[in-house]
N, C-alpha and C positions, 0 to 999 in steps of 0.2 A: 937392360938399357931402356930409359924412358925417352920418349920423343918430345921435342919442344913444342909440338903442335898436336892438339887432340881433336878428334871428331866424337862428340857425345850424342849417341842416337838411341832413342827409345821407340819401341813399338809393342803393341799387344795383339797377339792372335786370338781369334775366336776359339772357344773351348774345344770345339770339334776337330780343330786343326793344330792344336797345341803340340802334340807329339811330332807331327810332320814338320811343323814350323821349326822346332828345335833341331831335329835332324838336318833340315835344310840349312839352318843357320850355321851349324857346326861343321857340316861336310861340303857346303857349297859357298854360302855367302861370305864367310870369313876367309876360307882358303883362297878364294879368288883374289881378295884384297891383300892377303899376305904375300901374294906373288907379284904385286905391283911395286915397282921401284919407289923407294921413299917411305913405304909403310913399314913400321918397326915391330908392332905388337898389337894384340887385341885382347881385351878381357870382357867377359860377359857377366852380367849381374841380374838379379831379379828382386823385386820387392817382396816382402813377406806378408804384407796385408792384402795384396792382390797378386796371386801367383802367376797371372798372365801379363803382368807388366815387366817387360824385359828391357835391359839396357846393355849396349855395347859401347866400350870406350876404346877407340882406335888411336894409336900413337903414330905420328908421322914425323918426318924430318922438316916438312914445310907445308903450308896450306896449298902451295902450288902443285903438290903431289895430287891433289884432287882435280887438277886440270891437265894432267899429263895424258899423252896419247893412250898409254896402257890403261890408265884408270877409265878414260872415256869409253874405251871398248867394253870394259866390265860394266859401266854404268848404262851405256846406250844399247848394248846387245844382250839383254837379259834372256835367260833360259825361260822355257814355258813354266817351269816350276817357280822361278823367281817372280815371273809376272803374276802367277797365281797367288803367291804368298804376300807380295806387296800390295796386291789388290784387296786382300782380305784383312790385313792388319788395321788397327785403329790406334789412337794416342801416339801418333808419330811426332817425334821431335828430332831436331838436328841443329846442333850448335858446334861451330868451329872455334876453338880457342888457341891463342898463342900464349905461351907461358910467360908470366911476369916475375915468377920466383917460386922457390920451394924451400921448405923447412922440414927437417926430420929430427927424430930422436937422435941424440948424439950416440955414436958408436953402433947404430943399428945397421947391420948388413942386409942387403936385399929386402928392404921394408915391405914390399908388396907381397912377398911370400908369407908374411905374418898377418896381413890385413884381410880379415874375413868380411869386413863391411866397408862400404863406401858412403860417405855422407857428402851430398852435393848441394851447394849453396849458390843461388843466383841473385844478383842485383841489377837494377838499372840506375847507374849513378850519373847525374849531370856532369858535363865536362868540367865545370868550375870546381866540382867537389871531388874529382877523381884522385887528385894527388893526396888529399887528406884521407880519403877512404883507403887507398892503397897503402899509405903509411901506417894508418891505424891497424890494418890487417896484418901487416908484416912485422911491426914494431910492438904492438900491444896485444892483439887478439890471439895470434897463432902462438907466440911464446907462452902466453898463459894457458892455452889449451894443452900445450905440450908438457905442462906440469903433471898431466895424467899420463902414466906409463902406457895406457891403452890407446892413447891418441898418437899414433905412429908418425904421422907427418901430414903436410898440407902442401898442395900445389895450387897456385893462383893463376888465373888466366884472363886475358882480354879477349872477349868474344868479338870476332870480326865478321861473322855472318851467322845467322840462325833463324829458326822458326819453331814453334808459332809465336813466341813472345820476343820482345825487343830487349833482351838482357844484354848488358855490355861487360859484366863481371861474373866470373864463375870461380868457385873454390871447390877443389876435390880433397876431401879429408879422408885419410886412410886410418881405419880403426881396427884395433885387434879384436875388440868385442863391442857389441852395441851398448854395454854398460858405460862406455866412455861418454855417451850423450847425457847420462845422468850423474857424471862425476862432479866433485867439488870444483875441479878445475874449470869445467865448462860453465858452471854457475858463477864462478869468479870472473871468467872472461866476459860474461854477459852483464856484469855490473860495474865495469871500470868507468872512470870519469870520461875518458875519450869516447867510449862507446855510448854513454849516456848523452853526450853532446851531439854525436851523429844521429842517434835515434830520434832526436827532436826534429830532424829534417823530414819534410813530407815524403820524400822518395825512399826513405829508409824502411822498406818493406821487402824482406827477402822471400825467396821461393826455396823450400827446403825439401829434399828428397833422401830417403835412406834405402840402400840396396845391399843385398847379401851376395857374396860371390856364388856364381852359378856353375861355371865351367873353368877348367884350367886355362891359364894364359897361353894364347897361341902366338908364336913368333914368326917373323917374316921368313919367307923362303926365297926371296928375290936377291938378298944382299949376301 
């Protein structure tokens, strides 16, 4: 099950704490959140060009789950180990997104089980251009990307809160292999007339990140 709200969170531990960081994340940080009502699942990733840049994508039923009494206990009463780890990490990002839509390969069951890579794309789109941008993404861009069988699916989000940058749109693309990024379908998707028109706008500067699966998906224990 996928949650309609996601928390996208990156952090990078120092080299000397990397093993301890990963053990803490797997055995304390995620399990505590999976016990909070409303949390559905969590998936960890890391970049391949910098082995210490880690990502966790949490799926929730609502953004209000991050304000529940149960979550506030987890957040505001950290263990000594949690304080140590959060005090040592760098590169921290935190974006909360509400799903605008999703598109998958036809007939593909449980697509996340086939996705080895996550390609994350962020934009800051002016309000007056958001309808055009969202329509392009769902009607033109993603359908073209899905012409590659390695492009398993895409989920699009409105970012309602986040730091350190003021993005308001996020797309999470689920890829079977990294080769999908060099596929003819992606090259075609980046050359359509609709995209060319949007690309002329001064705000059309995306932020792009590629991650590889790092740990098995963890599911909620509270529901």
